[in-house]
N, C-alpha and C positions, 0 to 999 in steps of 0.2 A: 111553362109550360108546352110541356112539345102533345100530338096528341095525330093522331092519323082522322081527315075525314071531308067530306065534300067541299066546306066552309069552314074558313074560320070561325074562333065562338066567341069574339069583341064582349069579352069580360064587362061589365059594368060596374059591380062592388062586389064584396064579402062580406056575410057574415061568421064572426069569433065563434066557435064553437065554445061551449063552460065544458068542465070535465064531466060531465051527465052525456054529451054528445046533443046538446041542444043547440042548433043555430040561431035561434030567431033573433038574439040581440046585437049589439057591437057590429053595426050594422056598417061598413065603407065603403066608400068610396074608390075608386081603380083608376088609373092614370097609366094606358097604355103607353110603352115605349117606343114597342118594335112589334111586327108582327112579318115573320119569314115564313115561305113556303118552298118544298123543296119534292124533288122525287114525285114529281106530278102522273098518273095514271090516265086516263078518259076521263074519271068521278073521282078521284080523292086526291088529297096530296099531305105530304108530311108538312105539320106548322107546325111552326115555333112562334110562343105567345113572349112578349118580357114586356110585365106591367110592374106598378110601381102602389104600392101600399103605404097609407100613414100609418103606422102603428106606434103608440106609447111606448117610451123607455120603460115606466113600468110595469105595463103589457110585456114588454119582452121580458123583463128581468119576475114576473110572475112565471111566466112559465117557461125556466129553462131546466129547469128537473123536469116537466114532465112534457116538454113540447108543445108545439101550437099546431090548433087545429081549427078549419074553417072552411066555409062553403063560397064556394066561387061561382057568379050566377052570371049569365048572358042571355037572352032573348030563345034561346033553343036549350042550351044544358045548362047543368046545375053541377059540381062536382065538388064530391070534397075532397081536398090535400092535408094533409099533414106535415109540419118542417118539425123532423126530428130534436131532443133539445142539446145533440152536438152538432147539429146546421144552427141554432140558436146561438151557444158558446161560440161559434169559431166568428160568427158577425161579429156580435159584441166586442168580441176580442180583437177583432180588425178594427171596429170605431171608437173603441176605447182609446 
């Protein structure tokens, strides 16, 4: 995830969303792999935070046609992101 802000977001978990956009179930812990910052001004930096999320093969395969939407949660921010179906197909093709 890339963002421009005063601080890194330090995501702690993700809630996977269902077909109706509800993101209250399927909470997953996040393991942060790395955080990099660059292009800093006096009060902001561009951040790239790389993390790992343990998602079951079944969930990935079930999401292959529509993509996967999740809500990323940190102490200060909550962000919704969508992994498009094409990204999931490419990922599954590589790990196969």
